Structure formats: structure tokens, C-alpha cells
C-alpha positions in Angstrom: 10.5 120.2 84.3 8.0 118.9 86.8 8.4 118.6 90.5 8.9 114.8 90.5 11.8 115.1 88.1 13.5 117.7 90.3 12.9 115.6 93.4 14.4 112.5 91.6 17.5 114.4 90.6 17.9 115.8 94.1 17.7 112.3 95.5 20.3 111.0 93.0 22.7 113.9 93.9 22.3 113.1 97.6 23.0 109.4 97.0 26.1 110.2 94.9 27.3 112.6 97.6 26.7 110.0 100.3 28.5 107.3 98.2 31.4 109.7 97.7 31.7 110.4 101.5 31.6 106.7 102.2 34.3 106.1 99.6 36.5 108.7 101.1 35.9 107.3 104.6 36.8 103.8 103.4 40.0 105.0 101.8 40.9 106.9 104.9 40.4 103.8 107.1 42.4 101.7 104.7 45.3 104.2 104.8 45.2 104.3 108.6 45.1 100.5 108.7 48.2 100.3 106.6 50.1 102.8 108.8 49.1 101.1 112.0 49.5 97.5 110.8 53.2 97.0 111.4 53.0 98.4 115.0 49.9 96.3 115.7 51.6 93.1 114.4 54.6 93.8 116.6 52.3 94.2 119.6 50.3 91.1 118.7 53.6 89.1 118.5 54.7 90.4 121.9 51.4 89.3 123.4 51.7 85.9 121.9 55.2 85.5 123.3 54.0 86.6 126.8 51.6 83.6 126.9 54.7 81.4 127.3 55.2 81.6 131.1 59.0 81.3 130.9 59.1 84.4 128.5 56.5 86.3 130.6 58.4 85.9 133.9 61.7 86.9 132.3 60.2 90.0 130.6 58.4 91.0 133.8 61.6 90.6 135.8 63.5 93.0 133.5 60.6 95.5 133.5 60.6 95.5 137.3 64.4 96.0 137.4 64.1 99.1 135.1 61.1 100.7 136.8 61.4 104.5 137.0 60.7 105.0 140.7 58.6 104.0 143.8 55.6 106.1 142.5 55.2 104.1 139.3 52.7 101.3 139.5 54.3 97.9 139.5 54.0 95.7 136.5 51.9 92.7 137.6 50.5 90.0 135.3 49.5 86.7 136.9 50.2 83.4 135.2 46.5 82.8 134.7 45.9 85.9 132.5 45.6 85.3 128.8 47.6 87.9 126.9 46.9 86.8 123.3 43.2 86.6 122.5 40.6 88.2 120.3 39.7 90.6 123.1 43.3 91.7 123.7 43.9 92.3 120.0 40.8 94.4 119.7 41.9 96.4 122.8 45.4 97.0 121.4 44.0 98.0 118.0 41.5 100.3 119.7 44.2 102.0 121.7 46.5 102.5 118.8 43.7 104.0 116.7 42.9 106.4 119.5 46.5 107.4 119.8 46.8 108.0 116.0 43.7 110.2 115.8 44.0 112.1 119.1 43.8 115.9 118.8 46.0 116.5 121.9 49.6 117.2 121.0 52.6 118.6 122.9 53.0 122.3 122.6 49.5 122.9 121.2 46.2 124.0 122.8 44.7 121.3 124.9 41.3 120.0 123.8 38.5 121.1 126.1 36.4 118.0 126.3 33.2 117.3 128.2 33.3 115.3 131.4 30.8 114.4 134.1 31.3 115.3 137.7 30.7 112.7 140.4 28.2 113.4 143.1 29.1 114.2 146.7 32.8 114.5 146.0 35.2 116.5 148.1 37.1 118.9 145.8 40.7 118.2 146.8 43.9 118.2 144.8 47.0 116.1 145.1 48.7 117.4 148.2 52.3 117.3 147.3 52.0 119.7 144.3 48.9 121.5 145.3 50.9 124.8 145.5 51.7 124.7 141.8 49.2 122.5 140.1 45.6 121.2 140.3 45.1 117.5 139.7 42.3 116.0 137.7 41.7 112.3 137.0 39.4 111.5 134.1 37.9 108.0 134.3 37.5 106.6 130.8 36.3 103.2 129.5 37.6 100.1 131.2 40.8 98.7 129.7 40.2 95.2 131.2 36.4 94.8 131.6 35.2 91.5 133.2 33.3 90.7 130.0 36.2 91.7 127.7 40.0 91.4 128.0 39.6 90.5 131.7 42.4 90.6 134.2 42.4 88.4 137.3 44.8 90.9 139.0 42.3 93.8 138.8 41.1 94.9 142.3 37.6 95.2 140.9 35.8 93.2 138.3 33.9 95.8 136.3 32.0 95.0 133.1 31.9 97.2 130.0 29.9 100.4 130.6 26.5 100.2 129.0 25.3 103.6 130.1 26.6 106.7 132.0 25.2 105.3 135.2 27.5 102.3 134.9 30.5 104.5 134.3 29.7 106.9 137.2 29.2 103.9 139.6 32.6 102.5 138.6 34.2 106.0 138.9 33.0 106.2 142.5 35.2 103.2 143.3 38.2 105.0 141.7 37.3 108.1 143.8 37.8 106.1 146.9 41.3 105.1 145.8 42.6 108.6 145.1 41.1 110.9 147.8 43.5 113.7 147.1 42.5 114.2 143.5 39.4 115.4 141.8 37.8 112.6 139.8 35.5 113.1 136.8 34.1 110.6 134.3 34.4 110.7 130.5 31.1 110.9 128.6 29.7 107.8 126.9 30.8 109.4 123.6 34.3 108.9 125.0 35.3 112.5 123.9 38.2 112.9 126.4 39.5 109.4 125.6 39.5 110.1 121.8 40.9 113.7 122.1 43.8 112.7 124.4 44.5 109.1 123.2 44.2 108.1 126.8 43.4 104.4 126.4 44.8 102.4 128.3 46.1 105.3 130.5 48.0 108.5 130.0 49.4 111.5 131.9 49.3 115.1 130.8 50.3 118.5 132.2 48.5 121.6 130.9 49.6 125.2 131.4 47.7 128.2 130.1 45.5 125.9 128.1 48.5 124.3 126.3 49.9 120.9 126.7 53.4 121.2 128.2 53.9 117.5 129.1 52.5 114.4 127.3 53.3 111.1 128.8 53.6 107.9 126.8 50.6 105.6 126.2 50.1 103.2 129.1 50.8 100.8 130.6 54.4 100.8 129.3 54.7 104.5 128.7 52.9 105.5 132.0 55.5 107.0 134.3 54.6 108.9 137.4 58.3 109.5 138.2 58.7 111.3 134.9 55.7 113.4 135.7 57.1 114.1 139.2 60.4 115.1 137.7 58.7 117.7 135.4 56.8 119.2 138.3 59.9 119.4 140.4 61.8 121.2 137.7 58.8 123.6 137.2 58.6 124.3 140.9 62.4 125.0 141.0 62.0 127.4 138.1 59.3 129.3 139.9 61.4 129.5 143.1 64.4 130.7 141.2 62.6 133.3 139.2 63.1 136.9 140.3 60.3 139.4 140.0 61.5 142.9 139.6 59.0 145.7 140.5 59.7 149.1 139.0 58.1 152.1 140.7 57.4 154.9 138.3 
């Protein structure tokens, strides 16, 4: 058998292997789509209803009445913001896929993802729980970029990050807003966002490299008061624990 024949057979085998991998990937994506579709359609219907101002104001009023505590960010959507659009549906679908495929799960080892540190940043932690926990804020992709699902209520109008320089520049603005917390930026591969299902926003507590608290997916599942309650209970458990020293 000559060399050309062997090379041809090798190319055919590689093509068949590639086609098989693509088929498996397509079937996997189809299965995931079927699983996520009902939840996605419900979310899309909610967004459509929220474009009716009478419904939006009533829903927001109920949400404000049931807010967890003074630490939780207020729910604020102006009448001019469009809720049901192609960009909003793409954002919701993206967030649900990240949540489905995340590798971070309660009780399991926390993914150790790559982040980028900001320049000239003071290394401080959140003061209230600095005695028991270090605080880290990972800035991910923009949930409401000015050239995407834009929000007129956003304090800054930031376009989609085209490169790491764009992301770090935007993260510097966030660093000014939270001076008591170390701020880092996700890589442009969005490794932290994917591993933790962080889009739009999410809270985690890690202890000894394991996830001991996993907050809901924001904005509706983002609860600082719930996080504070966990930390208060943890602090109380430390204060009430008794260490016995045995001298031999």
C-alpha cells in the first residue's frame, strides 16, 4: 500500500471522527435546548408582560414590598426600558445556559478560575466581616451593555467588552463603588462566569475550597440579606465553639 493511500485513509478517518464529534455536540445542544426551553419561554412571557406599564408597576410594587432587607439592591426599572426584545431574550438564554452548564455546585470543590487583577488597587476587604471572611468581587461581562440590552437606569453606559483593556477600564469604575472589597476582572474567555453561572450576578461563600453557600441567579435571586444571615450564623458558631486544650 503506497503512502498516498495511507494518507487518504487517515484523512477520511479524521473527517469521520470530526463529523462524529460535531453530531454529538449537535445532539447535546438539542437536548439542552429542550430542557431549557420551558423555563426560557416562561421568562420571555414575563418580559413581554412587563412591557405593559400597568403590569410593570404592579409587579415592581410587590417586589419592593417583599425585599429581603436594607442591604439588598432596590428593584428599579424605568418606564422607558424595553423588557421584551431580541437583545433581552438573547441575554436571558445566555444566562440560563451558563447556569445549566456551571461547574460550581453547593457542597463541592469550588472551581479555581483565572482572573485579572486591577492595577493600583488597595487590597481591602469588606469591613463588617473582615474578621471571618475575605471578600472578592469578580467583574464579568456586562449584563446591560449600551450596545445590547441597554438600561437607562444604569449609572454608567458601558458597551460590550471587545478586549481585556475594555473590561479592566470598566472594572475600575466598579472598584470606585466598592472601596472595601477586592475587585478583579474575569478573563475574556469568561472562565469565572461560565464556571459559577454568574450572569447576571451571583453570590457565593467558599470555605476550605468548597462552596458552602450558593445564592440564586440575579437579579431576582440576588440577596445580600441572605448572605449576611449566613455569615452571622457562621460568626456565632465560631464564638460559641469551645476549644479544649489537653496537656500531655
